N, C-alpha and C positions, 0 to 999 in steps of 0.2 A: 183923417187921421186913421181909422181904422182900415181903410183900403190901403193905405201905405204901410201899415204893418203886416198885413195880409199878405200883400205881394213879397215883402221883404221875408216874411215867412216862407213862402212858397218857393223863392230863388234859393235860401239857404237850405230849405229841405232838401230840394231837388240835388243840390251840389253834394249832397251826403250821400247820395246813390250813383253818382258818376264815378267810375275807376279813376284814381288819381294817380299821376305820374310824378314819382317825386324825383326832385333834383339828385343826381348823381347814381340814378339806377337805370336801367335798361327798361325803355318802356315794353310792357306787358305784351303789344302785338308783334314785338319785334325779338323775342327770345325765341332762340332757335341753336340746337345743341350742333357744336363743333363748325357753326358758319363762317367764322374768322379763322382762318387758316394761320399758321405758323408763318413768319417773317426773318428774315435774317439780317437785323440791323443789329450793329454793336451799339454799346452805349454811347451816347454823345451828350456832351455838355451835362453830366450829371455828376453832383458831388454826393457822397454815400459816406455818413459820419455815424459811427455807433457810438450813440450816446451811454448805453449800459446795457450788461447783460445778467442773468440770474439763472445759474444751473439747477434745474426742475429736478434731477435727480436727487437733491439733497433739499429738496422741500417736501411737506406732507403729502403732495400728490405721488412722489416717487414715479418721476418720468425720466427713467434714464436713458442718455442720450440725447436729449431734450432741453434747449436752452430759450428762456425768454427774452428776446432781444428789443432794445428800442433803437431805432435809427432816425436821422435828420437828412433827407435827400433834398437838393436844392437843383431843380431843374431849369438850366438856363433857356432862353428863345430857342426855338427849334430843337430843344434838347430831346432826345429819346432814352427811355427804359425800356431795354430790349425785351424781347417775347421771354416767358417763362410762365412756368407751372407751381400751382399751390397746393399740388396733391399732395405732398409730404411736408407742406409749410403752411398752415393756416395763419392769416394776417389780417390786421385792419389798418387800414390808412386814414389819416386825418389830414384834409387839407388846409394848412396854416394860412398860407396866402397864395392867391392867384387862381387861375383856371387852367385845366389841364383835360385833354381826350384821352378815354382809354379804349382800346380796340379788343374787347373781349371776344373770347371763342365763342361764347354761347349769345351774342347780341350782335343782330345784321347791321346796327348803326352805331357810330361811337358813342359813347357815354362822356357826357360833359360833367367833371368835377370842379365845383367852386368853393372859395374860403368857406370852411365851416361843414363841408360834406364829409362824411364818413365812408369809405368804400370797404365792403367785407369780402375778403379772398379767402374762398373755401375749398375743398376739395371740388374738382372737376374745373375750377378755374385755371384758364390759362391766358394770358393777354401781353399786351405791351402798351407803352404810355407815350403820348408827344404833346409837348408844349408848343401849341400853335400860335401863343399870343407873342407880345413885345416885352414882356416882362418876366423875370424869373417867378418859379412856381416853387413852393415850400411846403414839404409833407413831413408828418411824423408817421414811421411805419412801426407797429407793435406786431411782431411775428414769433412764432414756436420754430425754431430752427433745431433740424435733426441732423444733417450733415454738415459738420464743420467746414468742410470744403468745398460746399453750395456757395459759389460768389455770384449767383444770379440775384438780381433785383428784386 
């Protein structure tokens, strides 16, 4: 009994020192600046619905020209969210349903996002997404929009 416990403790303890790779993130050994180059795909099979906005110039943070926005995106099988940058539009994406690949400028391999994952999109992030499955993917996008004419996804 004590040996089994000791072995289990050793395995669990060892696992704590191994660098984990979390779902929905670039593996640490694949992070490289500007490794994925821009592609000229148009949006394909994407429905983008604005669910709500909040003018941040009227909020206590007083961010003139900034709008907090919530959108629902549905990406059909083989659908593409085209290349875009988040240098002026930070966002968080929640994967409500399905699985989708992200092709990020700073990752040398596709990042797989699954139901329940959250993708952080910050300054220095440029990317595109593709649904490589046979089922629609549903995303919720929370972003801070600066340019009202920015129709990038």
